[in-house]
N, CA and C atoms of all chains as a GROMACS GRO file, in nm:
protein
  642
    1MET      N    1   6.856   4.614  13.832
    1MET     CA    2   6.965   4.525  13.793
    1MET      C    3   7.101   4.586  13.826
    2GLU      N    4   7.113   4.715  13.791
    2GLU     CA    5   7.243   4.784  13.812
    2GLU      C    6   7.274   4.795  13.959
    3ALA      N    7   7.168   4.822  14.039
    3ALA     CA    8   7.188   4.833  14.184
    3ALA      C    9   7.239   4.700  14.241
    4GLN      N   10   7.184   4.589  14.188
    4GLN     CA   11   7.225   4.457  14.236
    4GLN      C   12   7.373   4.432  14.200
    5ILE      N   13   7.408   4.469  14.077
    5ILE     CA   14   7.549   4.452  14.035
    5ILE      C   15   7.641   4.535  14.126
    6LEU      N   16   7.600   4.658  14.152
    6LEU     CA   17   7.682   4.744  14.236
    6LEU      C   18   7.696   4.687  14.378
    7GLY      N   19   7.586   4.633  14.428
    7GLY     CA   20   7.590   4.571  14.563
    7GLY      C   21   7.682   4.455  14.570
    8MET      N   22   7.667   4.367  14.469
    8MET     CA   23   7.755   4.247  14.467
    8MET      C   24   7.903   4.288  14.449
    9THR      N   25   7.924   4.392  14.367
    9THR     CA   26   8.063   4.440  14.348
    9THR      C   27   8.120   4.493  14.480
   10ALA      N   28   8.036   4.563  14.556
   10ALA     CA   29   8.084   4.614  14.685
   10ALA      C   30   8.124   4.503  14.779
   11ILE      N   31   8.044   4.392  14.778
   11ILE     CA   32   8.076   4.277  14.862
   11ILE      C   33   8.207   4.214  14.814
   12ALA      N   34   8.220   4.199  14.681
   12ALA     CA   35   8.343   4.141  14.626
   12ALA      C   36   8.466   4.224  14.659
   13VAL      N   37   8.452   4.356  14.650
   13VAL     CA   38   8.564   4.446  14.679
   13VAL      C   39   8.605   4.434  14.826
   14SER      N   40   8.503   4.432  14.916
   14SER     CA   41   8.540   4.424  15.059
   14SER      C   42   8.603   4.289  15.089
   15LEU      N   43   8.557   4.181  15.022
   15LEU     CA   44   8.619   4.048  15.045
   15LEU      C   45   8.762   4.048  14.993
   16LEU      N   46   8.783   4.109  14.873
   16LEU     CA   47   8.920   4.110  14.815
   16LEU      C   48   9.016   4.184  14.906
   17ILE      N   49   8.975   4.303  14.950
   17ILE     CA   50   9.069   4.383  15.032
   17ILE      C   51   9.084   4.322  15.170
   18GLY      N   52   8.971   4.281  15.231
   18GLY     CA   53   8.978   4.231  15.368
   18GLY      C   54   9.053   4.099  15.379
   19LEU      N   55   9.022   4.004  15.290
   19LEU     CA   56   9.092   3.876  15.297
   19LEU      C   57   9.238   3.890  15.255
   20GLY      N   58   9.264   3.980  15.162
   20GLY     CA   59   9.404   4.006  15.126
   20GLY      C   60   9.484   4.056  15.243
   21ALA      N   61   9.427   4.154  15.314
   21ALA     CA   62   9.495   4.212  15.431
   21ALA      C   63   9.510   4.106  15.540
   22LEU      N   64   9.406   4.022  15.558
   22LEU     CA   65   9.414   3.917  15.661
   22LEU      C   66   9.524   3.816  15.630
   23GLY      N   67   9.530   3.772  15.503
   23GLY     CA   68   9.631   3.677  15.464
   23GLY      C   69   9.774   3.735  15.481
   24THR      N   70   9.787   3.858  15.440
   24THR     CA   71   9.920   3.923  15.454
   24THR      C   72   9.957   3.936  15.602
   25ALA      N   73   9.859   3.972  15.683
   25ALA     CA   74   9.887   3.991  15.826
   25ALA      C   75   9.927   3.859  15.893
   26ILE      N   76   9.857   3.750  15.858
   26ILE     CA   77   9.890   3.620  15.917
   26ILE      C   78  10.032   3.578  15.872
   27GLY      N   79  10.057   3.595  15.741
   27GLY     CA   80  10.187   3.559  15.689
   27GLY      C   81  10.301   3.639  15.754
   28PHE      N   82  10.276   3.767  15.771
   28PHE     CA   83  10.379   3.850  15.831
   28PHE      C   84  10.400   3.817  15.980
   29GLY      N   85  10.292   3.782  16.046
   29GLY     CA   86  10.305   3.740  16.187
   29GLY      C   87  10.393   3.616  16.200
   30ILE      N   88  10.366   3.516  16.113
   30ILE     CA   89  10.448   3.394  16.116
   30ILE      C   90  10.591   3.426  16.080
   31LEU      N   91  10.608   3.510  15.975
   31LEU     CA   92  10.742   3.548  15.926
   31LEU      C   93  10.822   3.616  16.039
   32GLY      N   94  10.759   3.710  16.106
   32GLY     CA   95  10.829   3.784  16.216
   32GLY      C   96  10.862   3.691  16.330
   33GLY      N   97  10.771   3.599  16.364
   33GLY     CA   98  10.799   3.506  16.471
   33GLY      C   99  10.915   3.416  16.440
   34LYS      N  100  10.920   3.366  16.318
   34LYS     CA  101  11.031   3.279  16.276
   34LYS      C  102  11.163   3.356  16.275
   35PHE      N  103  11.156   3.483  16.234
   35PHE     CA  104  11.276   3.566  16.234
   35PHE      C  105  11.331   3.581  16.375
   36LEU      N  106  11.239   3.607  16.471
   36LEU     CA  107  11.284   3.623  16.611
   36LEU      C  108  11.341   3.493  16.663
   37GLU      N  109  11.280   3.381  16.628
   37GLU     CA  110  11.334   3.250  16.671
   37GLU      C  111  11.476   3.229  16.616
   38GLY      N  112  11.489   3.254  16.484
   38GLY     CA  113  11.620   3.236  16.423
   38GLY      C  114  11.725   3.332  16.478
   39ALA      N  115  11.681   3.457  16.504
   39ALA     CA  116  11.778   3.555  16.558
   39ALA      C  117  11.820   3.517  16.699
   40ALA      N  118  11.728   3.459  16.776
   40ALA     CA  119  11.764   3.420  16.914
   40ALA      C  120  11.861   3.302  16.912
   41ARG      N  121  11.844   3.212  16.816
   41ARG     CA  122  11.932   3.096  16.811
   41ARG      C  123  12.069   3.131  16.753
   42GLN      N  124  12.071   3.207  16.646
   42GLN     CA  125  12.199   3.241  16.581
   42GLN      C  126  12.203   3.391  16.548
   43PRO      N  127  12.244   3.471  16.646
   43PRO     CA  128  12.245   3.616  16.623
   43PRO      C  129  12.336   3.661  16.508
   44GLU      N  130  12.437   3.578  16.479
   44GLU     CA  131  12.529   3.616  16.371
   44GLU      C  132  12.464   3.605  16.232
   45MET      N  133  12.351   3.534  16.227
   45MET     CA  134  12.284   3.517  16.100
   45MET      C  135  12.179   3.623  16.071
   46ILE      N  136  12.165   3.721  16.160
   46ILE     CA  137  12.058   3.821  16.149
   46ILE      C  138  12.063   3.897  16.014
   47PRO      N  139  12.179   3.947  15.966
   47PRO     CA  140  12.176   4.016  15.837
   47PRO      C  141  12.123   3.931  15.722
   48MET      N  142  12.165   3.802  15.721
   48MET     CA  143  12.114   3.711  15.617
   48MET      C  144  11.965   3.687  15.631
   49LEU      N  145  11.923   3.664  15.756
   49LEU     CA  146  11.779   3.642  15.780
   49LEU      C  147  11.697   3.763  15.739
   50GLN      N  148  11.752   3.882  15.761
   50GLN     CA  149  11.679   4.005  15.727
   50GLN      C  150  11.656   4.016  15.575
   51VAL      N  151  11.760   3.982  15.499
   51VAL     CA  152  11.747   3.984  15.352
   51VAL      C  153  11.647   3.877  15.306
   52LYS      N  154  11.658   3.757  15.366
   52LYS     CA  155  11.562   3.651  15.329
   52LYS      C  156  11.420   3.694  15.363
   53MET      N  157  11.404   3.757  15.479
   53MET     CA  158  11.270   3.802  15.519
   53MET      C  159  11.216   3.908  15.420
   54PHE      N  160  11.305   3.992  15.373
   54PHE     CA  161  11.262   4.094  15.275
   54PHE      C  162  11.214   4.027  15.146
   55ILE      N  163  11.285   3.924  15.101
   55ILE     CA  164  11.249   3.855  14.978
   55ILE      C  165  11.114   3.786  14.997
   56VAL      N  166  11.100   3.712  15.108
   56VAL     CA  167  10.978   3.637  15.129
   56VAL      C  168  10.859   3.735  15.150
   57ALA      N  169  10.886   3.849  15.212
   57ALA     CA  170  10.777   3.948  15.232
   57ALA      C  171  10.724   3.997  15.096
   58GLY      N  172  10.817   4.020  15.000
   58GLY     CA  173  10.776   4.062  14.869
   58GLY      C  174  10.689   3.957  14.797
   59LEU      N  175  10.726   3.828  14.816
   59LEU     CA  176  10.649   3.721  14.756
   59LEU      C  177  10.512   3.706  14.824
   60LEU      N  178  10.516   3.726  14.954
   60LEU     CA  179  10.397   3.705  15.039
   60LEU      C  180  10.285   3.803  15.002
   61ASP      N  181  10.320   3.929  14.984
   61ASP     CA  182  10.214   4.028  14.965
   61ASP      C  183  10.183   4.058  14.819
   62ALA      N  184  10.255   3.991  14.727
   62ALA     CA  185  10.235   4.023  14.585
   62ALA      C  186  10.089   3.993  14.542
   63VAL      N  187  10.042   3.876  14.576
   63VAL     CA  188   9.909   3.836  14.530
   63VAL      C  189   9.802   3.921  14.593
   64SER      N  190   9.816   3.950  14.724
   64SER     CA  191   9.712   4.034  14.790
   64SER      C  192   9.716   4.178  14.735
   65MET      N  193   9.836   4.224  14.697
   65MET     CA  194   9.845   4.358  14.639
   65MET      C  195   9.774   4.366  14.504
   66ILE      N  196   9.788   4.256  14.427
   66ILE     CA  197   9.716   4.249  14.298
   66ILE      C  198   9.566   4.249  14.325
   67GLY      N  199   9.526   4.178  14.428
   67GLY     CA  200   9.383   4.176  14.467
   67GLY      C  201   9.334   4.313  14.504
   68VAL      N  202   9.415   4.389  14.576
   68VAL     CA  203   9.378   4.526  14.614
   68VAL      C  204   9.362   4.612  14.490
   69GLY      N  205   9.455   4.597  14.395
   69GLY     CA  206   9.448   4.676  14.271
   69GLY      C  207   9.320   4.646  14.194
   70ILE      N  208   9.286   4.514  14.183
   70ILE     CA  209   9.165   4.478  14.108
   70ILE      C  210   9.040   4.527  14.182
   71ALA      N  211   9.044   4.518  14.316
   71ALA     CA  212   8.929   4.565  14.394
   71ALA      C  213   8.906   4.714  14.374
   72LEU      N  214   9.012   4.791  14.373
   72LEU     CA  215   8.997   4.937  14.354
   72LEU      C  216   8.957   4.970  14.210
   73PHE      N  217   9.002   4.887  14.115
   73PHE     CA  218   8.958   4.903  13.977
   73PHE      C  219   8.806   4.883  13.967
   74PHE      N  220   8.759   4.780  14.034
   74PHE     CA  221   8.612   4.754  14.036
   74PHE      C  222   8.538   4.868  14.105
   75THR      N  223   8.601   4.927  14.205
   75THR     CA  224   8.534   5.036  14.278
   75THR      C  225   8.521   5.160  14.192
   76PHE      N  226   8.630   5.199  14.124
   76PHE     CA  227   8.630   5.329  14.055
   76PHE      C  228   8.595   5.319  13.907
   77ALA      N  229   8.614   5.204  13.845
   77ALA     CA  230   8.580   5.191  13.704
   77ALA      C  231   8.519   5.052  13.683
   78ASN      N  232   8.401   5.034  13.738
   78ASN     CA  233   8.337   4.902  13.737
   78ASN      C  234   8.309   4.857  13.593
   79PRO      N  235   8.374   4.750  13.545
   79PRO     CA  236   8.352   4.706  13.406
   79PRO      C  237   8.218   4.632  13.387
   80PHE      N  238   8.153   4.595  13.497
   80PHE     CA  239   8.028   4.519  13.485
   80PHE      C  240   7.906   4.608  13.468
   81VAL      N  241   7.926   4.739  13.489
   81VAL     CA  242   7.815   4.832  13.471
   81VAL      C  243   7.834   4.903  13.336
   82GLY      N  244   7.738   4.886  13.251
   82GLY     CA  245   7.751   4.939  13.117
   82GLY      C  246   7.743   5.088  13.111
   83MET      N  247  13.135   5.895  16.824
   83MET     CA  248  13.192   5.765  16.795
   83MET      C  249  13.080   5.665  16.765
   84GLY      N  250  13.078   5.609  16.649
   84GLY     CA  251  12.971   5.516  16.610
   84GLY      C  252  12.994   5.377  16.666
   85ASN      N  253  12.898   5.293  16.641
   85ASN     CA  254  12.909   5.154  16.684
   85ASN      C  255  13.010   5.083  16.594
   86PRO      N  256  13.118   5.023  16.650
   86PRO     CA  257  13.216   4.959  16.565
   86PRO      C  258  13.164   4.840  16.489
   87LEU      N  259  13.062   4.770  16.550
   87LEU     CA  260  13.005   4.655  16.481
   87LEU      C  261  12.924   4.699  16.359
   88ALA      N  262  12.854   4.812  16.375
   88ALA     CA  263  12.769   4.858  16.267
   88ALA      C  264  12.852   4.889  16.142
   89ALA      N  265  12.976   4.935  16.161
   89ALA     CA  266  13.059   4.968  16.048
   89ALA      C  267  13.097   4.844  15.967
   90LYS      N  268  13.100   4.726  16.035
   90LYS     CA  269  13.142   4.606  15.965
   90LYS      C  270  13.028   4.542  15.888
   91LEU      N  271  12.904   4.577  15.919
   91LEU     CA  272  12.790   4.514  15.855
   91LEU      C  273  12.778   4.562  15.711
   92LYS      N  274  12.766   4.467  15.619
   92LYS     CA  275  12.755   4.505  15.479
   92LYS      C  276  12.608   4.535  15.448
   93ARG      N  277  12.585   4.640  15.372
   93ARG     CA  278  12.447   4.671  15.334
   93ARG      C  279  12.404   4.572  15.226
   94PRO      N  280  12.282   4.518  15.237
   94PRO     CA  281  12.235   4.428  15.131
   94PRO      C  282  12.213   4.504  15.000
   95ARG      N  283  12.213   4.431  14.889
   95ARG     CA  284  12.204   4.496  14.758
   95ARG      C  285  12.057   4.518  14.717
   96ILE      N  286  11.985   4.589  14.800
   96ILE     CA  287  11.844   4.614  14.771
   96ILE      C  288  11.828   4.703  14.649
   97LEU      N  289  11.925   4.791  14.630
   97LEU     CA  290  11.915   4.885  14.516
   97LEU      C  291  11.910   4.814  14.384
   98ARG      N  292  11.976   4.699  14.377
   98ARG     CA  293  11.975   4.621  14.252
   98ARG      C  294  11.834   4.574  14.219
   99LEU      N  295  11.761   4.532  14.324
   99LEU     CA  296  11.624   4.487  14.304
   99LEU      C  297  11.536   4.601  14.257
  100LEU      N  298  11.554   4.720  14.318
  100LEU     CA  299  11.473   4.837  14.277
  100LEU      C  300  11.510   4.878  14.136
  101LEU      N  301  11.638   4.872  14.100
  101LEU     CA  302  11.679   4.906  13.964
  101LEU      C  303  11.622   4.808  13.863
  102ALA      N  304  11.617   4.679  13.899
  102ALA     CA  305  11.557   4.581  13.809
  102ALA      C  306  11.407   4.612  13.789
  103GLN      N  307  11.341   4.654  13.896
  103GLN     CA  308  11.200   4.691  13.883
  103GLN      C  309  11.184   4.812  13.792
  104LEU      N  310  11.276   4.906  13.807
  104LEU     CA  311  11.272   5.028  13.722
  104LEU      C  312  11.291   4.990  13.575
  105VAL      N  313  11.380   4.896  13.551
  105VAL     CA  314  11.403   4.851  13.411
  105VAL      C  315  11.277   4.788  13.356
  106VAL      N  316  11.208   4.707  13.439
  106VAL     CA  317  11.082   4.644  13.395
  106VAL      C  318  10.977   4.750  13.361
  107VAL      N  319  10.970   4.854  13.447
  107VAL     CA  320  10.874   4.963  13.421
  107VAL      C  321  10.907   5.029  13.286
  108CYS      N  322  11.035   5.055  13.262
  108CYS     CA  323  11.075   5.121  13.135
  108CYS      C  324  11.042   5.032  13.016
  109VAL      N  325  11.070   4.900  13.028
  109VAL     CA  326  11.043   4.807  12.920
  109VAL      C  327  10.892   4.802  12.892
  110ALA      N  328  10.812   4.797  12.998
  110ALA     CA  329  10.664   4.792  12.981
  110ALA      C  330  10.616   4.920  12.914
  111THR      N  331  10.672   5.033  12.956
  111THR     CA  332  10.633   5.161  12.896
  111THR      C  333  10.671   5.167  12.749
  112GLY      N  334  10.791   5.123  12.718
  112GLY     CA  335  10.836   5.119  12.576
  112GLY      C  336  10.749   5.028  12.493
  113LEU      N  337  10.715   4.911  12.550
  113LEU     CA  338  10.630   4.814  12.480
  113LEU      C  339  10.491   4.876  12.456
  114GLY      N  340  10.442   4.947  12.555
  114GLY     CA  341  10.312   5.011  12.541
  114GLY      C  342  10.314   5.117  12.432
  115ALA      N  343  10.423   5.197  12.431
  115ALA     CA  344  10.435   5.301  12.330
  115ALA      C  345  10.444   5.241  12.190
  116TYR      N  346  10.515   5.129  12.180
  116TYR     CA  347  10.531   5.064  12.049
  116TYR      C  348  10.400   5.001  11.998
  117MET      N  349  10.327   4.938  12.092
  117MET     CA  350  10.210   4.862  12.053
  117MET      C  351  10.082   4.948  12.041
  118GLY      N  352  10.070   5.049  12.130
  118GLY     CA  353   9.943   5.123  12.132
  118GLY      C  354   9.953   5.273  12.136
  119GLY      N  355  10.072   5.325  12.136
  119GLY     CA  356  10.086   5.471  12.136
  119GLY      C  357  10.103   5.528  12.277
  120MET      N  358  10.086   5.660  12.282
  120MET     CA  359  10.119   5.732  12.405
  120MET      C  360  10.025   5.698  12.524
  121ASP      N  361   9.896   5.681  12.495
  121ASP     CA  362   9.800   5.651  12.602
  121ASP      C  363   9.832   5.519  12.670
  122VAL      N  364   9.862   5.419  12.591
  122VAL     CA  365   9.896   5.287  12.647
  122VAL      C  366  10.026   5.295  12.725
  123ALA      N  367  10.122   5.372  12.672
  123ALA     CA  368  10.250   5.389  12.741
  123ALA      C  369  10.229   5.452  12.877
  124VAL      N  370  10.142   5.553  12.882
  124VAL     CA  371  10.114   5.618  13.011
  124VAL      C  372  10.047   5.521  13.110
  125SER      N  373   9.956   5.436  13.056
  125SER     CA  374   9.894   5.334  13.140
  125SER      C  375   9.996   5.241  13.202
  126ALA      N  376  10.088   5.193  13.116
  126ALA     CA  377  10.194   5.101  13.163
  126ALA      C  378  10.284   5.173  13.265
  127LEU      N  379  10.317   5.300  13.239
  127LEU     CA  380  10.404   5.375  13.330
  127LEU      C  381  10.336   5.391  13.467
  128LEU      N  382  10.208   5.422  13.465
  128LEU     CA  383  10.133   5.438  13.590
  128LEU      C  384  10.129   5.307  13.666
  129GLY      N  385  10.102   5.197  13.595
  129GLY     CA  386  10.097   5.065  13.660
  129GLY      C  387  10.230   5.031  13.725
  130GLY      N  388  10.340   5.052  13.653
  130GLY     CA  389  10.471   5.026  13.709
  130GLY      C  390  10.504   5.116  13.825
  131GLY      N  391  10.465   5.242  13.813
  131GLY     CA  392  10.492   5.338  13.922
  131GLY      C  393  10.417   5.302  14.048
  132VAL      N  394  10.294   5.255  14.034
  132VAL     CA  395  10.212   5.217  14.152
  132VAL      C  396  10.279   5.097  14.222
  133ALA      N  397  10.346   5.010  14.149
  133ALA     CA  398  10.415   4.899  14.214
  133ALA      C  399  10.550   4.943  14.271
  134LEU      N  400  10.619   5.030  14.198
  134LEU     CA  401  10.760   5.064  14.234
  134LEU      C  402  10.769   5.152  14.359
  135LEU      N  403  10.681   5.254  14.369
  135LEU     CA  404  10.693   5.348  14.480
  135LEU      C  405  10.673   5.283  14.617
  136PRO      N  406  10.563   5.204  14.635
  136PRO     CA  407  10.548   5.138  14.766
  136PRO      C  408  10.662   5.039  14.795
  137ASN      N  409  10.712   4.976  14.690
  137ASN     CA  410  10.824   4.882  14.709
  137ASN      C  411  10.950   4.955  14.756
  138ALA      N  412  10.975   5.071  14.696
  138ALA     CA  413  11.091   5.150  14.738
  138ALA      C  414  11.079   5.194  14.883
  139TYR      N  415  10.955   5.235  14.920
  139TYR     CA  416  10.928   5.273  15.060
  139TYR      C  417  10.954   5.152  15.153
  140PHE      N  418  10.904   5.036  15.110
  140PHE     CA  419  10.918   4.916  15.190
  140PHE      C  420  11.068   4.885  15.212
  141ALA      N  421  11.146   4.891  15.103
  141ALA     CA  422  11.289   4.859  15.112
  141ALA      C  423  11.359   4.958  15.204
  142TRP      N  424  11.324   5.088  15.191
  142TRP     CA  425  11.390   5.189  15.275
  142TRP      C  426  11.357   5.167  15.421
  143ARG      N  427  11.229   5.142  15.448
  143ARG     CA  428  11.185   5.129  15.586
  143ARG      C  429  11.234   4.998  15.650
  144ALA      N  430  11.236   4.888  15.570
  144ALA     CA  431  11.270   4.758  15.625
  144ALA      C  432  11.415   4.748  15.666
  145PHE      N  433  11.503   4.825  15.602
  145PHE     CA  434  11.646   4.812  15.633
  145PHE      C  435  11.700   4.934  15.709
  146ARG      N  436  11.614   4.999  15.784
  146ARG     CA  437  11.662   5.113  15.864
  146ARG      C  438  11.749   5.063  15.978
  147PHE      N  439  11.721   4.946  16.031
  147PHE     CA  440  11.800   4.891  16.142
  147PHE      C  441  11.871   4.767  16.096
  148GLN      N  442  11.993   4.752  16.147
  148GLN     CA  443  12.067   4.631  16.116
  148GLN      C  444  12.147   4.591  16.240
  149GLY      N  445  12.177   4.462  16.250
  149GLY     CA  446  12.260   4.415  16.361
  149GLY      C  447  12.183   4.345  16.469
  150ALA      N  448  12.257   4.263  16.547
  150ALA     CA  449  12.192   4.176  16.647
  150ALA      C  450  12.129   4.256  16.760
  151GLN      N  451  12.181   4.375  16.789
  151GLN     CA  452  12.125   4.452  16.904
  151GLN      C  453  11.995   4.520  16.869
  152HIS      N  454  11.954   4.515  16.740
  152HIS     CA  455  11.832   4.584  16.697
  152HIS      C  456  11.725   4.487  16.651
  153THR      N  457  11.725   4.363  16.704
  153THR     CA  458  11.633   4.261  16.653
  153THR      C  459  11.487   4.308  16.660
  154ARG      N  460  11.447   4.362  16.776
  154ARG     CA  461  11.308   4.404  16.791
  154ARG      C  462  11.279   4.523  16.701
  155ASN      N  463  11.376   4.613  16.688
  155ASN     CA  464  11.351   4.727  16.599
  155ASN      C  465  11.338   4.681  16.454
  156ILE      N  466  11.412   4.578  16.416
  156ILE     CA  467  11.403   4.526  16.279
  156ILE      C  468  11.261   4.474  16.254
  157ILE      N  469  11.208   4.398  16.350
  157ILE     CA  470  11.072   4.341  16.334
  157ILE      C  471  10.968   4.456  16.328
  158LYS      N  472  10.982   4.551  16.422
  158LYS     CA  473  10.887   4.666  16.422
  158LYS      C  474  10.892   4.739  16.289
  159SER      N  475  11.015   4.758  16.242
  159SER     CA  476  11.033   4.832  16.119
  159SER      C  477  10.971   4.757  15.999
  160PHE      N  478  10.983   4.624  16.003
  160PHE     CA  479  10.924   4.543  15.896
  160PHE      C  480  10.773   4.554  15.897
  161TYR      N  481  10.715   4.547  16.015
  161TYR     CA  482  10.569   4.557  16.024
  161TYR      C  483  10.520   4.693  15.978
  162ARG      N  484  10.589   4.796  16.019
  162ARG     CA  485  10.551   4.932  15.976
  162ARG      C  486  10.569   4.945  15.824
  163ALA      N  487  10.678   4.888  15.773
  163ALA     CA  488  10.704   4.894  15.629
  163ALA      C  489  10.590   4.828  15.551
  164GLU      N  490  10.545   4.713  15.601
  164GLU     CA  491  10.438   4.643  15.527
  164GLU      C  492  10.307   4.719  15.535
  165ALA      N  493  10.274   4.774  15.655
  165ALA     CA  494  10.154   4.852  15.668
  165ALA      C  495  10.159   4.976  15.576
  166GLY      N  496  10.275   5.040  15.574
  166GLY     CA  497  10.292   5.156  15.486
  166GLY      C  498  10.280   5.121  15.341
  167LYS      N  499  10.337   5.007  15.302
  167LYS     CA  500  10.330   4.962  15.163
  167LYS      C  501  10.183   4.938  15.124
  168PHE      N  502  10.111   4.870  15.211
  168PHE     CA  503   9.967   4.842  15.184
  168PHE      C  504   9.890   4.972  15.168
  169GLY      N  505   9.910   5.063  15.263
  169GLY     CA  506   9.838   5.191  15.257
  169GLY      C  507   9.876   5.273  15.136
  170LEU      N  508  10.007   5.278  15.108
  170LEU     CA  509  10.053   5.356  14.991
  170LEU      C  510  10.000   5.298  14.861
  171THR      N  511   9.992   5.166  14.853
  171THR     CA  512   9.936   5.102  14.734
  171THR      C  513   9.790   5.144  14.713
  172VAL      N  514   9.714   5.137  14.822
  172VAL     CA  515   9.571   5.176  14.814
  172VAL      C  516   9.560   5.323  14.771
  173VAL      N  517   9.640   5.409  14.832
  173VAL     CA  518   9.632   5.553  14.800
  173VAL      C  519   9.670   5.580  14.653
  174LEU      N  520   9.776   5.514  14.608
  174LEU     CA  521   9.822   5.538  14.470
  174LEU      C  522   9.721   5.484  14.368
  175PHE      N  523   9.666   5.365  14.394
  175PHE     CA  524   9.563   5.311  14.302
  175PHE      C  525   9.444   5.406  14.300
  176THR      N  526   9.400   5.454  14.415
  176THR     CA  527   9.286   5.544  14.419
  176THR      C  528   9.317   5.673  14.341
  177LEU      N  529   9.437   5.727  14.366
  177LEU     CA  530   9.476   5.851  14.295
  177LEU      C  531   9.474   5.830  14.144
  178VAL      N  532   9.528   5.717  14.099
  178VAL     CA  533   9.535   5.692  13.956
  178VAL      C  534   9.395   5.676  13.897
  179PHE      N  535   9.310   5.598  13.966
  179PHE     CA  536   9.176   5.573  13.910
  179PHE      C  537   9.088   5.697  13.914
  180VAL      N  538   9.114   5.787  14.009
  180VAL     CA  539   9.031   5.907  14.019
  180VAL      C  540   9.082   6.018  13.925
  181THR      N  541   9.210   6.039  13.925
  181THR     CA  542   9.265   6.155  13.849
  181THR      C  543   9.294   6.120  13.701
  182VAL      N  544   9.369   6.012  13.676
  182VAL     CA  545   9.401   5.974  13.537
  182VAL      C  546   9.366   5.829  13.515
  183PRO      N  547   9.237   5.797  13.491
  183PRO     CA  548   9.200   5.657  13.468
  183PRO      C  549   9.274   5.600  13.352
  184PRO      N  550   9.336   5.479  13.370
  184PRO     CA  551   9.417   5.422  13.262
  184PRO      C  552   9.332   5.388  13.141
  185SER      N  553   9.381   5.429  13.024
  185SER     CA  554   9.305   5.402  12.899
  185SER      C  555   9.310   5.254  12.865
  186ASN      N  556   9.414   5.188  12.912
  186ASN     CA  557   9.430   5.046  12.879
  186ASN      C  558   9.452   4.969  13.008
  187PRO      N  559   9.345   4.918  13.073
  187PRO     CA  560   9.363   4.849  13.203
  187PRO      C  561   9.451   4.725  13.193
  188ALA      N  562   9.450   4.658  13.077
  188ALA     CA  563   9.532   4.535  13.063
  188ALA      C  564   9.680   4.572  13.076
  189PHE      N  565   9.722   4.678  13.008
  189PHE     CA  566   9.863   4.720  13.017
  189PHE      C  567   9.896   4.774  13.157
  190PHE      N  568   9.799   4.846  13.215
  190PHE     CA  569   9.819   4.901  13.351
  190PHE      C  570   9.846   4.786  13.450
  191PHE      N  571   9.758   4.685  13.451
  191PHE     CA  572   9.778   4.576  13.545
  191PHE      C  573   9.892   4.485  13.505
  192GLY      N  574   9.914   4.474  13.374
  192GLY     CA  575  10.028   4.394  13.326
  192GLY      C  576  10.160   4.449  13.377
  193ALA      N  577  10.175   4.580  13.363
  193ALA     CA  578  10.298   4.645  13.411
  193ALA      C  579  10.309   4.635  13.564
  194TYR      N  580  10.195   4.647  13.630
  194TYR     CA  581  10.195   4.637  13.777
  194TYR      C  582  10.241   4.498  13.822
  195VAL      N  583  10.180   4.398  13.761
  195VAL     CA  584  10.213   4.258  13.802
  195VAL      C  585  10.357   4.226  13.764
  196ALA      N  586  10.401   4.267  13.645
  196ALA     CA  587  10.537   4.239  13.603
  196ALA      C  588  10.638   4.303  13.698
  197THR      N  589  10.610   4.427  13.742
  197THR     CA  590  10.702   4.494  13.834
  197THR      C  591  10.701   4.428  13.970
  198LEU      N  592  10.583   4.384  14.015
  198LEU     CA  593  10.578   4.314  14.147
  198LEU      C  594  10.656   4.185  14.142
  199PHE      N  595  10.645   4.112  14.028
  199PHE     CA  596  10.704   3.978  14.023
  199PHE      C  597  10.856   3.981  14.005
  200VAL      N  598  10.913   4.100  13.993
  200VAL     CA  599  11.061   4.108  13.992
  200VAL      C  600  11.114   4.057  14.127
  201HIS      N  601  11.030   4.064  14.230
  201HIS     CA  602  11.071   4.011  14.361
  201HIS      C  603  11.108   3.864  14.354
  202TRP      N  604  11.051   3.794  14.255
  202TRP     CA  605  11.084   3.652  14.242
  202TRP      C  606  11.231   3.632  14.204
  203LEU      N  607  11.290   3.736  14.146
  203LEU     CA  608  11.432   3.729  14.112
  203LEU      C  609  11.520   3.770  14.231
  204GLY      N  610  11.455   3.802  14.344
  204GLY     CA  611  11.528   3.851  14.462
  204GLY      C  612  11.645   3.763  14.505
  205PRO      N  613  11.624   3.630  14.519
  205PRO     CA  614  11.736   3.545  14.564
  205PRO      C  615  11.855   3.558  14.474
  206TRP      N  616  11.835   3.579  14.345
  206TRP     CA  617  11.945   3.590  14.252
  206TRP      C  618  12.006   3.732  14.254
  207LEU      N  619  11.918   3.835  14.259
  207LEU     CA  620  11.966   3.974  14.254
  207LEU      C  621  12.038   4.014  14.383
  208LEU      N  622  11.996   3.957  14.496
  208LEU     CA  623  12.052   3.999  14.624
  208LEU      C  624  12.171   3.910  14.666
  209LYS      N  625  12.205   3.813  14.581
  209LYS     CA  626  12.314   3.723  14.620
  209LYS      C  627  12.445   3.797  14.610
  210ARG      N  628  12.531   3.773  14.711
  210ARG     CA  629  12.664   3.830  14.707
  210ARG      C  630  12.758   3.739  14.631
  211PRO      N  631  12.850   3.794  14.549
  211PRO     CA  632  12.943   3.705  14.480
  211PRO      C  633  13.033   3.634  14.582
  212SER      N  634  13.054   3.502  14.559
  212SER     CA  635  13.141   3.430  14.653
  212SER      C  636  13.286   3.465  14.626
  213ARG      N  637  13.367   3.461  14.732
  213ARG     CA  638  13.510   3.504  14.717
  213ARG      C  639  13.602   3.389  14.680
  214THR      N  640  13.545   3.267  14.672
  214THR     CA  641  13.632   3.157  14.642
  214THR      C  642  13.643   3.134  14.491
   0.00000   0.00000   0.00000
């Protein structure tokens, strides 16, 4: 039973970290592309766009970072194994 | 002789955001000490620290370049900052769970999430006062 729980936890951890990284990567790709578009159209707006990008980046990766934290918690201190 | 345009660019107020995060870490630690004693306070402090350090690295790395002539460098710097933040978060979580496992995971993750969500105040904290 314990081996099964550990196996399922390993799958869950890999999904949490992998999908979190994938989502963040897609979001950052779109964010960077839009920044380049905006910078090409209005170069004088670059400082403002940079700050906006920083704010959105923080919002973008917050949830996946929480997922990474929970995944590592399950890895090192699995609460499902008595 | 430096770039004359670079001298005119105002630095964004990123430090205010980091200070706000530091305040949240201190409040969470104080709350932990009040509610559960020293062990819980250490858990909250570790949770806040795990969120704060990668964020500080991200802010430092993301704003290394400024100005229209550095557009590509800005993007590269942002991508490296995000990769570094992700890696640093994984390393810090691993370090904490291996060396000093938090006695109170709820406070640990609570402080972590609270510190991360200070970013939601970003539009307000990074706003420049209008001159009119």
